[in-house]
N, C-alpha and C positions, 0 to 999 in steps of 0.2 A: 134639633136633637140636643140632648144633654151632652155637654162636652166631657172628654175623658180625663181632663186635668182641671185644676182650679185656674180661674182667670187671674192675671196679674192685676195689681192695683193701678188703675189708670185715671188720669185727670179727665174731667168732663170737658167737652169741646168748648173752646173759646175762653176758658178760665185762665187768668193770668197768675203769675207767681205771687202777686200781692193780694189775690182774692181772699176774702174771708172764708175760713172753713165752715162747712155746715155743722149743725149740731151733732149729727151722727159721726162725722169725721173727728170732731173735737172730743167726743166721748170714747172713741175707739182706743183700746189699749195699743200703745206703740208696738209694732211687730206683729200684731194680729192680722190675719188675712182679711183682705177687703171683701165686702159683700159681693155676691154674684151680680153681674150686670143685668139690668132690666131687659127681658127678652123683647125682641122686635115685634111690633104688631104683625099679625099673621099676613095681612095683605102686603105690607111693605117687604117682609121677608120673601114672599112669593115673587113680587115684582123684581127685587134685586136678583133673585136666582134666574128669572127669565132673561133679564138684561145681560147677566154674565154669560148664559148659554147663547144668547143671541149674537154676541160678539165673539164667540169661540166655537165650542163643539156642537152647539145646537145648530148654528149656521152650517157647520161642516156636515151635519146629518142631512140637512135639506139638500145640500149640494151633492152628497153621496147618493141620495135617492134619485135625483135627476140624472146623475151619471149612470146609475144602474138601469133606469128606464131606457136611456139611450143605448146601453149595451145590449139589453135583451130584445130590443126592436131592430137591431142590425141583422143583416142576413146571415152573417157567420156566427157560429156558436160562441159561447162565452170563453171556452178554453182556447179558442183561436185568437182572442183579444188579449191585450196587455194592460195591466194596471201598474204604471211606473210610480214608485214612491219617492224617489229622489232623482230628478233629472236636471240636466244642464239648463241654466237660465240665459246663458250667452255663449252658445257654441263657438268654438274657435277663438274665444277671448277669455283666457283663464282668469286674469285678474278681475275683470268685470264680473265674471261668473262667481268668483269667490266673494266679491262684495255683495252680490245678490243673495248668495247662500247665507251669509252672515246676517243680512237684513231680514230674511225670512225667519231665521231662528229668533232674532231679537223681537221682531213684531209679534211672533206667536206667543211670547212670554208676557206680553202686556196684560192680557186678561188675568194671569196669575197675580200680577202686581195689584190689579183691581180687587181680586179676592182678598189679598193681604190687607188692603186698605179697608175694605168693608168689615173684615173681622176685627181689625184694630179699632175701628170706630165704635163697634158694639162692646168693646172691652176684652176682646180675645186676641188671638194671633194665630199664625200658621202653626206655631209650636204648641200653644195651650189648647187650641180648638181642634186641630187636626193631627197633631203628633207628627208634624213635618219639620224635622230639625236634625242636627248632627250630634245629639247628646249620647246616642247609643250606637256608635258606628259598627262595632263588631257584631252585636246582636242583630242589627238591621241587615248587615251584609250577609250574615249566616242564614237568616230566615229568607231574605230575598233570593239568595243563590239557590236554596232548596226549592222555593216556589218556581223560580225561573226554569230549573231543570225539569220539574214535573210538567209545568204548563207548556214550556217551549217544545219539548219532544212530542207531547200530545197534539199540540197545535200544528206542528209540521205534518204529522200523519193525517190529521183532519184536512189540511190544505191539499195534500197530494191526492187524497181520496175524493175530495170535492171536485178538484180539477179533472181527475180521470173520469168522473161521472158527468162532466159537462156543466156542473153547477157553479163553477168559479172561473174567473179570469186567470190568466197566467200572471202572477205577481212578480214584478221585476223590481227588487229593492233599490237598485241603483243603475243609472245610465250616465253617471258623472264621468268626465274624462279621466284618463290615467295620469293625474298630476299629483304633486306632492301633498296637496291639501285634501285629497279625496277622502282618505281614511279619517283624518281629524274632523272633517265636516260631517261624515256619516256618524261618527261617535257623538258629535254635538247635536245632530238631529235626533239621535236616539235619546239623549238626555232631555232635550226639549220635549219630545213626545211624551216621555214618562212624567215629566214635571207637570205639563199642561193637563194631561188626562187624569192623573191620579189626584192632583190638587183640586181640579174642578169637578170631574164626574164621579169621583169616589169621595174625597174629603168634603168639599164644600156642598155638593148636592145632598149628601147624606146628612151633614150637619144642619143644613137649612130645613130639609123635609122633616127630620126628627123634631126640630125646634117648632115646626108648624103643627106638630101633633100627628103626623102620619105613622101608621103602623109599620112594623119592620118588614113584613112581606111586600108591602106596597113600595117601600123605599128601595128594597133590593130589586124588584121588578123594574122600577123606573130607571135606576142607575144602570142596570145591565142592558136595558133596551136602548138607552141613549148611547151607551158604549158601542153596542152593535150597530146602531144606525149610521154612525159616521165611518164605519168600515164596509158599508153595503156596496160601495163602488167596486169592491173586490169580488163581489158575488155572494151567493147564498152561504157558501162555506165561511167567508170572512165575517158575515153577519152572525151566523150561529156560533162560530168559535169564539167570537168576542163577547157575545151574550153569556156564554158559559163561563168565560174568564171573569166577566163582571160579577156573576153570582159568587164564584169562589173568592174573589177579592173582597166583596162586601162582607162575607162571613169571617174572613181572616182579619179584616179591619175591625169588625166588632169584637173579635176575640182578643186581638193585640192592642187595640186602642190607638194605633199609630198608622199613619199613611206611609211613613218612610220605608218600611220593609217592602211594601207593595210597589213603591216608586223604584226602589232598587231592582226588584224582580223585573218590572217592565223595562227598565233601562237595559238590563242584561239580555233580555229576550230580543230587544231591537238591535242591540250592538252585534249579537251573534248573527241575527238575520242579515243585517246590512253588510257587515264585514265578511261574514261567511260566504255570502253570495259573490262578493268581489273576488274572494280567494278560490272559490270552487266552481263558479260558472264556466261551463265548457270543459271542465276537467273531470266531472263525474256524470254518469248517465242518468241518475235518478232526479237530478235537479233541473226542472223546466226553466228555459231561458226565453221562450217565445214561440 
């Protein structure tokens, strides 16, 4: 995909400081922007995209599909089953549990570092290629908050309706113990989810597919279906809701040219879901807990 901003001037791989400049570099007027980096060969770009998905959300999609098959083939209905999003890794041992939770968050962010490296290697970056940076904090926060309010409320209604119809499992955002680090870990997991999903399945996937010459409708369909696939473990409602969210996010990304407002929106949606569940579970009648 054509990037939304110009790429920064970057040195070619393996070149030392004493290397002799090329003729093009010698002739370029000081301060003039560098030429756009050479696009990756189509096959290489596709392989890189598949590898990134294979170590991150693509693998999660396969796992979610297997989980869904297991759920629908059980004797009890979907609504009678639970999908736990954040559970204890070491019950009764809070410090070990905390260590595991921090490990999960850190390990999940490694594919994002891989994306950053691949973009840097081609002459781009998370900032210039995807618009993932902190240059416009107020604008990104304002847009993200508005999107989160619209999608979060709609998503909650869709979930409650899907569960009531028997098309969705009961989603339990947290079964973490009531310890001092529960809320910080849930906020950390929300941020991790937002960073991983929006950088990979929105920013990088769209960037790569557009760069490979895909049409916009095909890009939107692919990004949205991948987003829905790794939520399929929650049931049909989780799949449909996230596909719809993916379509909206793709069009907003195209309009704004930045991943960051959508990353903010995703983080806010998850924080409200995780922390809201902890605060409201068992205290309000409309929130299913199991």
